[in-house]
N, C-alpha and C positions, 0 to 999 in steps of 0.2 A: 038394864045391863045387856040384854039381847041386842039392843040398838048399837051400843058401843062395840060389841064384838062384830056385828055386821059391818059397821063402818071400818073397823080395823081390817077385816077380811077383804073388803072392796079395795081399800088403799093398797094392801099387800098384793092383791091380784093385779092392780094397775101397774105397780112397780115391776113385778115379775114379767108381765106380758110385754112391757116396754123394753125390758132387758132382752127378751127373746127376739123381738122384732127388730131392734136397733143394733144388733151385734155387728152388722156389716157397715154401719156408719162410723167412720173414723173420728168424727167430731164429738161423739157421745163419750162422756167420761164417767168414771166411778171414783168415789172417794171413800176411804175408810179412815176414821179418825177418833181421837179421844177429845172429849170436850170437858173442860174443867168449869164447874158451875154451869149455868145455862138451864134449859127446860128439863133436863134429866136429873136435876138435883145437884149434888156435890160433884158428880162426874157422870159421864155416859160414854158408851162405845157406840159409834154411829156408822151407818152406811148411807151414802148420798149418791143419787143418780141424776145426772144432767139429762133431762128428757129431751129438751129441744134447745138448739142454739143456732144462731146465725152468725156467729163470730163476735158480735158486740153485745148481744143480749141473749139470755138463756133462761130456761125454766127448770128448776131442780126440785126434787123431793127427797126427804130424809126419813129414815126410821132408826131408832136407837133403843138401847136398853141400859138400865142402871139398877143397882141394888142398894137400897138404903139400909145400912147395918143398924142404925139407931132406931129407925121406925119399923124395921122388918117389912119393907115394902119394895116392890119392883116399880120402876118408872119406865114408861114407853113413850118417848117423845116422837111425834109424827108431825112433819110440816112440809109446806110447799112454799117456794120463794122464787122470785125473779132476781136475776143478777145482770148487772150492766157493767161492761168493761171487758178488757182482754186479760191482761196480767193482774191488774188491780181491779177489784170488783166491788161495786155497791150492791148489797143484797137487801131486798124488801119482801116481806111475806108474813106468814103466820102459821100457827099450828095448835096442836093440843098435846098435852102430856096426860096419858092415862096412868093412874096410880093404882096398883093392885096391892092392897093391904093384906098381908098374910095372917095377921093376928087380930082381925076385927072382932072375933067372937070369944076371945079369951077373957076370963073373969077379971084378971088384973088390968086389962085395957079398959073394960067397962067401968071398973072402979075409978081408974084414973080420970075418965071423962065424965063421971057421974056428977061431980060438983059443977060442971059447966052446962048442965042441962041437956047432955047428950046421952040418949039411951044406949046407943051402940055406935061404933065407928063403922062407916060403910065399907064394904069390901073393895069397891071401885070408886075412884073420884076422877073427875076430868078437870084439868086446869087449861085455860086458854092463854095464848100469848101471841102478840104481834112480834115481828122480827125485823130489825134494822141492823145491818152489819157491814163489815168490810172484810174482804178476803184477798189474799195475795198468793199467787203461785210462785214458789221458790225453785231453786235448782233441783234437778234430779226428781221431778214430779212430787216434791214435798210442797205443802201449803200450810198457811195458818190463817185463822179468822178470828175476829173480835165481833161479838154480836150483843146487841141490847135486846133483851127479851123480857119485858115486864110481865109478871104473872097476874092474870085476872082470875080471882078465886072468890069464894064466899066463906064467911066465918060461921061460927056456930049459931049465930042469930040470923042466918040466911041472908046476910047483907053482903053485897059484892065489895071486894077490896082489891086494890092494885098494889102488888109487891114489886118494888124496883129490883130488877134482876138482870143478869147478863152473863156471858161466858167467853172463854177463850178456847179455840180449837186448834189442834195441829195433827197432821196426818199425811197420808200418801194418796196420790191420784194415780189411777191406772186405766 
């Protein structure tokens, strides 16, 4: 768990330091958006920073947050991706979703998972995902994106599984 927190802190420090250094670069863009489905679960609110761009290709990073009302968990999607194009962009990258389960030690949760051979639900889980998508800049700095993000996870038998997944995003660039 310490390793996950350290990775998240390094990632966040990189994003913040890049924001401070690149404030004078007019090509660097920010995005705030809502993603429906995707690596944040049913929905997520995200901040994306274009770190480097040369006009046709760019490198972006994203951090988001979501709350799962059904599972009483927070999702934190973190990713990095390359984009190719000007107004219409192909995106390729990958990331992780850190899941913080708030009810992992409650008795009713242990009872629910007891029949599956699980002694307890872990407080943190990490899901990995590749990312392939399409985004388009619209008028007045709005944008939308469609992304395929299959989730790589493991089941209760500790076997890796691939869950077909994807999402649609819309928001504002500034």
